[in-house]
BAFI-3210 file (N, C-alpha, C; in Angstrom, 3 decimals, decimal comma, padded with zeros to 6 digits):
// residues 229
n [1|2|3|4|5|6|7|8|9|10|11|12|13|14|15|16|17|18|19|20|21|22|23|24|25|26|27|28|29|30|31|32|33|34|35|36|37|38|39|40|41|42|43|44|45|46|47|48|49|50|51|52|53|54|55|56|57|58|59|60|61|62|63|64|65|66|67|68|69|70|71|72|73|74|75|76|77|78|79|80|81|82|83|84|85|86|87|88|89|90|91|92|93|94|95|96|97|98|99|100|101|102|103|104|105|106|107|108|109|110|111|112|113|114|115|116|117|118|119|120|121|122|123|124|125|126|127|128|129|130|131|132|133|134|135|136|137|138|139|140|141|142|143|144|145|146|147|148|149|150|151|152|153|154|155|156|157|158|159|160|161|162|163|164|165|166|167|168|169|170|171|172|173|174|175|176|177|178|179|180|181|182|183|184|185|186|187|188|189|190|191|192|193|194|195|196|197|198|199|200|201|202|203|204|205|206|207|208|209|210|211|212|213|214|215|216|217|218|219|220|221|222|223|224|225|226|227|228|229]
n.u [-010,559|-008,686|-009,146|-007,813|-008,415|-007,380|-006,803|-003,862|-000,753|002,248|004,944|003,716|002,736|003,590|001,284|-000,290|001,181|001,093|-001,564|-001,512|000,262|-001,155|-003,211|-004,455|-004,818|-004,451|-005,965|-005,086|-006,367|-006,556|-008,231|-009,965|-011,085|-008,567|-007,438|-007,202|-004,998|-004,680|-002,793|-001,503|000,746|002,620|004,377|005,810|009,175|012,039|013,611|016,124|015,278|012,527|009,239|009,156|007,750|007,647|007,162|006,184|006,447|003,678|001,929|-000,889|-002,591|-005,726|-008,936|-010,829|-009,817|-008,743|-006,426|-004,827|-004,718|-002,966|000,349|003,655|006,007|008,364|011,911|013,301|015,728|016,026|014,731|016,363|018,662|017,626|017,041|019,606|020,748|019,167|019,307|021,803|023,446|021,984|021,434|020,732|020,959|022,654|021,757|019,070|018,812|019,489|017,232|015,188|016,000|015,278|012,604|012,396|013,496|011,789|010,419|007,795|005,731|003,120|000,833|-000,722|000,419|003,068|002,998|001,950|004,072|006,018|005,034|005,251|008,018|008,745|007,345|008,552|011,168|010,774|009,857|007,169|004,256|001,825|-000,626|-000,708|-003,093|-004,141|-006,849|-007,953|-007,574|-009,492|-012,461|-015,288|-018,264|-018,294|-020,041|-020,807|-020,358|-018,477|-019,174|-020,640|-019,225|-016,888|-017,815|-018,687|-016,252|-015,036|-016,664|-016,164|-013,472|-013,503|-013,367|-013,971|-013,576|-012,931|-010,515|-010,019|-008,546|-008,479|-009,727|-011,726|-014,005|-015,727|-016,811|-017,779|-020,116|-020,327|-022,436|-023,802|-021,972|-021,842|-024,372|-024,038|-022,444|-019,802|-017,123|-016,289|-013,435|-011,341|-008,190|-005,865|-003,103|-000,352|002,303|005,600|007,704|010,790|014,361|015,469|018,095|019,374|017,115|013,909|011,244|009,526|006,429|004,562|005,709|006,794|007,186|009,746|011,339|011,033|012,309|014,936|015,939|015,463|015,764|015,373|014,740|013,977|011,870|010,017|009,334|007,984|005,842|004,170|002,961|000,045|-003,544|-006,582|-010,000]
n.v [026,803|024,859|021,828|018,789|015,676|012,552|009,381|007,411|007,402|005,986|008,000|010,130|012,303|015,825|017,492|016,270|016,734|019,475|019,945|018,860|020,621|022,963|022,987|023,167|020,946|017,494|014,595|011,268|008,733|005,795|003,782|002,957|001,175|-000,476|000,333|-001,608|-001,814|000,866|003,855|003,507|001,948|002,450|004,486|006,963|007,461|009,208|007,756|007,320|009,578|009,301|008,586|006,124|003,356|002,450|-000,038|-000,880|-003,710|-005,337|-007,086|-009,097|-007,359|-006,175|-005,283|-005,777|-005,244|-002,866|-000,093|-000,175|-002,831|-004,125|-005,093|-003,758|-005,308|-004,958|-004,825|-002,785|-002,856|-003,282|-000,999|001,019|000,607|001,205|003,920|004,927|004,378|006,000|008,586|009,308|011,250|013,504|016,817|016,944|014,457|013,279|014,627|013,916|011,101|010,094|011,023|009,530|007,047|007,092|006,678|004,208|002,456|002,376|000,816|-000,105|-001,843|-001,819|-000,802|001,606|002,979|003,093|004,687|007,020|007,722|008,227|010,568|012,323|012,441|013,708|016,180|017,284|017,597|019,498|021,595|022,038|022,682|021,390|019,517|016,073|013,454|010,242|008,540|006,350|006,891|008,650|009,072|008,160|007,936|005,138|004,031|005,799|007,143|008,337|011,742|012,254|011,125|012,624|015,235|014,730|014,161|016,638|018,220|016,941|017,547|020,248|021,809|024,448|024,767|022,890|021,366|019,929|018,041|019,221|017,281|016,466|017,868|016,384|014,751|016,048|018,510|021,964|023,532|021,637|021,086|023,646|023,886|022,447|024,033|024,180|025,358|024,502|023,962|023,755|022,566|023,383|022,404|024,265|023,920|024,809|023,767|022,015|021,641|018,598|016,923|017,103|016,698|016,695|018,063|015,957|015,688|015,396|013,288|011,116|012,609|012,164|012,615|015,377|016,269|015,304|016,906|019,491|019,898|021,069|023,898|024,545|022,746|023,617|026,063|025,217|023,945|025,990|026,770|026,906|027,120|028,028|027,389]
n.w [002,684|000,472|-001,190|-002,537|-004,146|-005,099|-006,733|-006,151|-008,038|-009,412|-009,581|-011,283|-014,092|-014,637|-014,314|-012,351|-010,032|-010,004|-009,298|-006,710|-005,476|-005,578|-003,758|-000,320|001,327|000,581|-000,412|-000,506|-002,224|-000,969|-000,251|-002,234|-005,158|-007,002|-010,256|-012,907|-015,645|-015,856|-015,046|-012,678|-011,841|-013,768|-016,195|-018,402|-019,470|-020,838|-023,564|-025,796|-027,164|-027,305|-025,919|-023,439|-021,951|-018,524|-015,969|-012,681|-010,522|-009,106|-006,477|-006,231|-007,512|-008,412|-009,715|-007,862|-005,445|-002,964|-003,108|-000,819|-000,290|-001,819|-002,820|-003,302|-005,225|-006,509|-006,864|-007,899|-009,223|-012,003|-012,872|-011,827|-013,369|-015,863|-015,545|-015,151|-017,643|-019,274|-018,205|-017,119|-018,166|-017,893|-016,619|-013,865|-012,745|-010,722|-008,522|-008,306|-008,221|-005,540|-004,207|-005,415|-004,568|-001,874|-002,134|-003,523|-001,624|000,534|003,335|003,899|001,914|001,164|-001,246|-001,155|001,063|000,192|-002,139|-001,028|000,678|-001,292|-002,398|-000,229|000,127|-002,253|-002,058|000,203|-000,737|-002,766|-001,315|-000,817|000,986|001,226|002,941|003,273|003,226|004,019|002,658|003,930|006,560|007,263|008,981|007,608|005,528|003,855|002,080|000,260|-003,073|-005,953|-006,830|-004,533|-002,440|-002,614|-001,970|000,609|001,922|001,623|003,315|005,776|006,189|006,256|003,948|001,697|-000,921|-003,834|-005,814|-008,982|-011,687|-015,114|-016,586|-014,963|-015,547|-016,993|-015,167|-012,849|-011,637|-011,513|-010,428|-008,926|-006,855|-005,755|-004,664|-002,396|-000,929|-001,757|-003,651|-006,838|-008,762|-011,702|-012,670|-015,126|-016,892|-018,171|-018,731|-019,728|-022,488|-022,000|-022,065|-023,297|-023,472|-026,718|-028,123|-029,839|-027,995|-025,745|-024,432|-021,269|-019,787|-017,073|-013,797|-013,100|-015,358|-015,652|-013,314|-013,680|-015,711|-014,863|-012,117|-008,685|-008,557|-011,239|-011,637|-009,744|-010,879|-013,191|-012,000|-011,344|-013,623|-014,647|-015,043|-013,342|-013,404]
ca.u [-009,519|-008,768|-008,876|-007,686|-008,585|-007,111|-006,181|-002,418|-000,013|003,689|005,692|002,881|003,199|003,677|-000,029|-000,748|001,897|000,579|-002,781|-001,124|000,906|-002,080|-004,238|-003,980|-004,792|-004,591|-006,336|-004,628|-007,424|-005,966|-009,265|-010,869|-010,648|-007,465|-007,867|-006,302|-004,795|-004,502|-001,442|-001,098|002,082|003,442|004,416|006,805|010,383|012,659|014,638|016,511|014,501|011,108|008,595|009,325|006,965|008,165|006,126|006,696|005,778|002,764|001,424|-002,292|-003,328|-007,029|-009,977|-011,665|-009,097|-008,369|-004,992|-004,132|-004,744|-002,037|001,733|004,714|006,960|009,526|013,136|013,720|017,049|015,872|014,361|017,571|019,516|016,972|017,226|021,007|020,945|018,441|019,486|023,103|024,039|021,076|022,113|020,394|020,923|023,294|020,923|017,744|018,840|019,343|015,829|014,433|016,383|014,444|011,303|012,567|013,906|010,819|010,186|006,375|005,449|001,695|000,796|-001,206|001,428|004,271|002,784|001,820|005,431|006,715|004,559|005,806|009,430|008,807|006,897|009,592|012,290|010,394|009,473|005,723|003,728|000,508|-000,805|-001,183|-003,964|-004,616|-008,311|-008,313|-007,479|-010,623|-013,695|-016,255|-019,276|-017,727|-021,094|-020,970|-019,508|-018,327|-019,205|-021,225|-018,127|-015,996|-018,427|-018,681|-014,900|-014,850|-017,325|-015,474|-012,181|-013,711|-012,986|-015,021|-013,210|-012,386|-009,824|-009,817|-007,887|-009,390|-010,486|-012,859|-015,197|-016,623|-017,325|-018,384|-020,895|-020,053|-023,654|-024,090|-021,103|-022,238|-025,574|-023,577|-021,556|-018,412|-016,738|-015,545|-012,557|-010,579|-006,821|-005,408|-001,658|000,198|003,747|006,456|008,659|012,120|015,408|015,733|019,293|019,203|016,003|012,627|010,612|008,488|005,669|003,726|006,420|006,813|007,864|011,169|011,969|011,046|013,335|016,266|016,392|015,161|016,122|014,395|014,317|013,267|010,607|009,089|008,821|007,005|004,658|003,320|002,427|-001,296|-004,670|-007,709|-011,241]
ca.v [025,786|024,184|020,390|017,941|014,245|011,745|008,084|007,567|006,831|005,996|009,022|010,605|013,444|017,104|018,038|015,686|017,439|020,846|019,892|018,628|021,827|024,094|022,885|023,203|019,557|016,579|013,264|010,165|007,722|004,462|002,787|002,782|000,046|-000,375|000,331|-002,435|-001,291|002,313|004,388|003,418|001,368|002,650|005,809|007,051|008,256|009,470|006,799|007,530|010,673|008,970|008,113|004,693|003,000|001,575|-000,599|-001,489|-004,976|-005,380|-008,401|-009,095|-006,268|-006,600|-004,258|-006,159|-004,882|-001,477|000,179|-000,579|-004,289|-004,579|-004,919|-003,484|-006,423|-004,609|-004,483|-001,567|-002,995|-003,058|000,393|001,814|000,478|001,941|005,349|005,244|004,365|007,097|009,923|009,533|012,474|014,619|017,763|016,803|013,032|012,999|015,247|013,292|009,669|009,836|011,277|008,369|005,913|007,167|006,113|002,790|001,671|002,478|-000,542|-000,481|-002,092|-001,643|000,138|002,913|003,603|003,293|005,855|008,158|008,085|008,815|011,946|013,124|012,650|014,705|017,483|017,789|018,031|020,696|022,647|022,252|022,446|020,751|018,422|014,834|012,667|008,975|008,480|005,292|007,441|009,558|008,399|008,653|006,991|004,470|003,577|006,853|006,983|009,430|013,107|012,261|010,846|013,780|016,314|014,261|014,355|018,091|018,680|016,385|018,210|021,689|022,473|025,196|024,778|021,611|021,412|018,697|018,303|019,660|016,109|016,325|018,548|015,350|013,982|016,842|019,676|023,122|023,921|020,587|021,324|024,924|023,640|021,896|025,000|023,940|025,919|023,528|024,553|022,790|022,996|023,041|022,604|024,935|023,913|025,048|022,741|022,194|020,980|017,180|016,746|017,904|016,088|017,388|017,895|014,935|016,157|014,526|012,145|011,048|013,695|011,829|013,311|016,808|016,472|015,027|018,002|020,813|020,029|021,631|025,247|024,517|022,024|024,502|027,050|024,534|023,630|027,180|027,087|026,318|028,048|027,450|028,006]
ca.w [002,524|-000,828|-001,067|-003,714|-003,852|-006,289|-006,509|-006,319|-009,157|-009,189|-010,313|-012,389|-014,890|-013,934|-013,981|-011,088|-008,968|-009,974|-008,495|-005,325|-004,961|-005,622|-002,716|001,072|001,773|-000,553|000,045|-001,342|-002,193|-000,885|000,071|-003,374|-005,976|-007,946|-011,660|-013,714|-016,987|-015,791|-014,943|-011,271|-011,666|-014,960|-016,804|-019,467|-019,359|-022,133|-023,988|-027,201|-027,738|-027,402|-024,698|-023,207|-020,774|-017,475|-015,098|-011,456|-010,254|-007,964|-006,096|-005,842|-008,150|-008,916|-009,554|-006,721|-004,235|-002,769|-003,217|000,397|-000,185|-002,856|-002,409|-004,278|-005,197|-007,337|-006,146|-008,598|-009,831|-013,442|-013,084|-011,582|-014,547|-016,938|-015,283|-015,396|-019,085|-019,924|-017,621|-016,477|-018,707|-017,635|-015,721|-012,452|-012,420|-009,431|-007,484|-008,227|-007,908|-004,099|-003,869|-005,868|-003,720|-000,674|-002,507|-003,860|-000,468|001,621|003,830|003,826|000,496|000,881|-002,368|-000,723|001,921|-000,612|-002,997|-000,112|001,082|-002,440|-002,527|000,854|-000,195|-003,325|-001,561|001,093|-001,580|-003,513|-000,380|-000,909|002,330|001,175|003,887|002,673|004,094|003,467|002,785|004,869|007,912|007,478|009,394|006,634|005,060|002,683|001,165|-000,747|-004,252|-006,917|-006,310|-003,192|-001,517|-002,667|-001,189|001,989|002,441|001,712|004,531|006,938|006,362|006,336|002,698|001,002|-002,337|-004,278|-007,098|-009,725|-012,957|-016,171|-017,022|-014,063|-016,070|-017,515|-014,033|-011,788|-012,038|-010,651|-009,710|-007,955|-005,703|-005,156|-003,860|-001,127|-000,302|-002,152|-004,945|-007,640|-009,762|-012,488|-012,947|-016,475|-016,974|-019,359|-018,492|-020,889|-022,898|-021,428|-022,850|-023,048|-024,302|-027,933|-028,836|-029,879|-026,689|-025,579|-023,265|-020,421|-019,240|-015,609|-013,081|-013,077|-016,480|-015,301|-012,293|-014,213|-016,576|-014,307|-010,720|-007,760|-008,943|-012,514|-011,469|-009,029|-011,843|-014,050|-011,181|-011,251|-014,952|-014,820|-014,804|-012,613|-013,865]
c.u [-009,748|-008,325|-008,724|-007,825|-008,333|-006,592|-004,689|-001,858|001,468|004,356|004,913|003,452|003,048|002,320|-000,583|-000,115|001,480|-000,685|-002,428|-000,535|-000,054|-003,084|-003,607|-003,845|-005,089|-004,841|-005,884|-005,620|-006,824|-006,991|-010,374|-010,294|-009,531|-008,001|-006,847|-006,208|-004,630|-003,031|-000,887|000,358|002,982|003,391|005,486|007,998|010,967|013,749|014,900|015,611|013,010|010,566|008,741|008,628|007,748|006,989|006,782|005,827|004,935|002,348|-000,022|-003,107|-004,605|-008,027|-010,947|-011,012|-008,858|-006,857|-004,239|-004,246|-003,792|-000,607|002,639|005,760|008,242|010,741|013,824|015,127|016,997|015,570|015,546|018,477|018,945|017,183|018,669|021,293|020,343|018,884|020,853|023,793|023,118|021,692|021,858|020,366|021,478|022,502|019,640|017,796|018,780|017,915|014,969|014,765|015,581|013,082|011,425|012,782|012,918|010,363|008,738|005,986|003,956|001,558|000,337|-000,170|002,691|004,131|002,630|003,212|006,189|006,302|005,183|007,277|009,577|008,413|007,936|010,776|011,988|009,974|008,002|005,078|002,324|000,446|-001,385|-001,984|-004,342|-006,117|-008,752|-008,232|-008,610|-011,851|-014,839|-017,256|-018,789|-018,769|-021,333|-019,999|-019,468|-018,395|-019,778|-020,146|-017,156|-016,547|-018,445|-017,315|-014,592|-015,451|-016,600|-014,174|-012,277|-013,299|-014,178|-014,722|-012,545|-011,779|-009,759|-009,054|-008,930|-010,241|-011,725|-014,117|-016,213|-017,309|-018,172|-019,046|-020,701|-021,264|-024,008|-023,257|-021,502|-023,464|-025,231|-022,549|-020,089|-018,164|-015,856|-014,739|-011,763|-009,215|-006,385|-003,932|-001,261|001,721|004,538|007,288|010,007|013,104|015,605|016,894|019,150|018,059|014,825|011,873|009,494|007,701|005,037|004,409|006,310|007,538|009,360|011,919|012,091|012,187|014,744|016,815|016,223|015,570|015,032|013,849|013,495|011,931|009,584|008,529|007,746|005,717|003,690|002,643|001,118|-002,331|-005,778|-008,971|-012,450]
c.v [025,025|022,732|019,750|016,495|013,470|010,373|008,226|006,859|006,860|006,990|009,569|011,840|014,750|017,637|017,524|016,419|018,895|020,920|019,749|019,898|023,000|024,108|022,957|021,799|018,651|015,175|012,228|009,019|006,315|003,382|002,759|001,680|000,397|-000,457|-000,432|-001,865|000,210|002,678|004,317|002,982|001,562|004,100|005,798|007,891|008,431|008,444|006,987|008,545|010,423|008,534|006,598|004,325|002,114|001,099|-001,144|-002,709|-004,900|-006,814|-008,272|-007,989|-006,780|-005,468|-004,577|-005,833|-003,379|-001,328|-000,348|-002,073|-004,946|-004,255|-004,563|-004,581|-006,133|-004,327|-003,264|-001,661|-002,697|-001,588|001,322|001,787|001,250|003,444|005,772|005,329|005,603|008,479|010,198|010,807|013,686|015,527|017,546|015,353|012,736|013,580|014,458|011,824|009,366|010,073|010,067|007,140|005,907|006,529|004,606|001,922|001,731|001,084|-000,999|-000,624|-002,125|-000,538|001,537|003,658|003,951|004,548|007,129|008,648|008,737|010,270|012,834|013,425|013,759|016,095|018,102|018,330|019,357|021,855|022,998|021,811|021,852|019,579|017,213|014,027|011,382|008,872|007,408|005,760|008,412|008,736|008,960|007,567|006,352|003,853|004,601|006,643|008,274|010,797|013,195|012,013|012,023|014,918|015,974|014,509|015,847|018,634|018,193|017,121|019,726|022,456|023,206|025,320|023,447|021,780|020,009|019,048|018,696|018,501|015,899|017,021|017,556|014,575|014,807|018,105|020,802|023,496|022,904|020,774|022,608|024,759|023,036|022,798|024,840|024,543|024,918|024,248|023,454|023,369|022,472|023,387|023,282|024,951|024,033|023,812|023,041|021,355|019,546|016,775|017,636|017,368|017,038|017,065|016,857|015,292|015,023|013,239|012,167|012,251|013,424|012,572|014,798|017,093|016,304|016,197|019,387|020,998|020,681|022,975|025,241|023,818|022,882|025,595|026,430|024,210|024,801|027,515|026,339|027,426|027,283|028,166|027,258]
c.w [001,224|-000,664|-002,440|-003,294|-005,144|-005,875|-006,796|-007,553|-008,809|-010,137|-011,521|-013,090|-014,097|-013,475|-012,666|-009,916|-008,883|-009,132|-007,016|-004,697|-004,836|-004,475|-001,324|001,648|000,579|-000,021|-000,974|-001,173|-002,154|-000,562|-000,976|-004,254|-006,951|-009,371|-012,499|-015,130|-017,031|-015,641|-013,525|-011,134|-012,883|-015,412|-017,879|-019,053|-020,752|-022,420|-025,475|-027,896|-027,860|-026,045|-024,605|-021,902|-019,814|-016,622|-013,838|-011,125|-008,985|-007,700|-005,643|-006,464|-008,796|-008,744|-008,423|-005,385|-004,178|-002,924|-001,993|000,692|-001,181|-002,407|-003,590|-004,143|-005,975|-006,458|-006,779|-009,202|-011,330|-013,719|-012,843|-012,806|-015,731|-016,769|-015,536|-016,892|-019,756|-019,463|-017,016|-016,968|-018,553|-016,571|-014,235|-011,970|-011,026|-008,264|-007,249|-007,842|-006,405|-003,605|-004,235|-005,019|-002,413|-000,918|-002,746|-002,618|000,701|002,049|003,722|002,356|000,192|-000,162|-001,962|000,085|001,130|-001,479|-002,168|000,300|-000,072|-002,638|-001,460|000,626|-001,232|-002,837|-000,642|000,286|-002,266|-002,607|-000,434|000,398|002,349|002,152|003,170|003,684|003,373|003,692|003,777|006,324|008,237|007,868|008,573|006,283|003,765|001,766|000,062|-001,898|-005,060|-006,235|-004,902|-002,136|-001,467|-001,808|000,295|002,633|002,583|003,004|005,779|007,241|006,392|005,098|002,090|-000,490|-002,689|-005,663|-007,693|-010,998|-013,999|-016,686|-016,156|-014,525|-016,608|-016,386|-013,071|-012,322|-011,022|-009,815|-008,633|-006,688|-004,983|-004,263|-002,497|-000,452|-000,638|-003,533|-005,674|-008,717|-010,472|-012,853|-014,306|-016,593|-018,282|-019,295|-019,790|-021,240|-022,237|-022,239|-022,392|-023,961|-025,533|-028,782|-028,958|-028,589|-026,720|-024,308|-022,458|-019,992|-017,715|-015,016|-012,987|-014,175|-016,189|-014,333|-012,846|-015,033|-015,956|-012,850|-009,899|-008,231|-010,228|-012,418|-010,758|-009,939|-012,727|-013,283|-011,091|-012,586|-015,211|-014,657|-014,078|-013,041|-013,301]
res [m|i|l|g|i|m|q|p|y|f|m|p|y|l|g|y|w|q|l|m|a|a|v|d|k|y|v|v|y|d|d|v|n|y|i|k|g|g|w|v|s|r|n|n|i|l|m|n|g|q|a|h|m|f|t|i|t|l|s|g|a|s|p|n|k|h|f|n|e|i|e|v|r|d|d|f|k|k|f|r|n|m|l|q|s|c|y|s|k|a|p|c|y|k|e|i|m|p|l|l|e|q|i|f|e|f|e|n|r|n|l|g|a|f|l|y|h|s|y|q|v|m|l|d|y|l|g|i|e|t|e|l|i|l|s|s|n|i|k|k|d|n|t|l|h|a|e|h|k|v|k|h|i|c|h|l|l|g|a|d|m|y|y|n|t|i|a|g|k|e|l|y|d|v|e|d|f|a|n|d|g|i|t|l|k|f|l|d|s|h|a|s|a|y|k|q|y|n|n|e|f|v|p|n|l|s|i|i|d|v|l|m|f|n|g|k|e|g|t|n|k|l|l|k|e|y|s|v|s]
***
């Protein structure tokens, strides 16, 4: 069984979803410390042919709190208007906006639960059967940290293979995991450029951009464009 474990982000870039789609089970780290200044509540969309950062409003965000101790306070009105301005002429706008509304209108505003729900909405739409698990629902030893906690969760869930992004090569050692009976692999995205109006392609934007220009079928094709080593 292949397992993935990552902290959650709001509408992250394609590579994050490739990892989620590539594994059998995916743990959403909602009981770890929030990273201030990271990409948890922000990302980029396409505006006037360039990357433009958006941010959603949080309440109580602090590196001293876990994800599930923080609230989403955004009403998404400004963001809806931004999306309409940027993507109303995109080929899949009318198809994707109702999907995003399911995410924006979710009643539970706990950050961990909110992001978990956004992932489930997306996976259901794309037809991806990866099982999502909130880390706070796993009975585990929370005194463990870093790779020790990752391996612990792998054992608890019965995973014999663990996937991380290519950036994880700086954090985790293949031999160290092998000594604990776990095969460690790294996923590297090679997704193709796609048409963004008539502009020069801007890579690594939020999955929102991918969906607006590619829809369900095109996005699923891009999700398969990666290598594992």
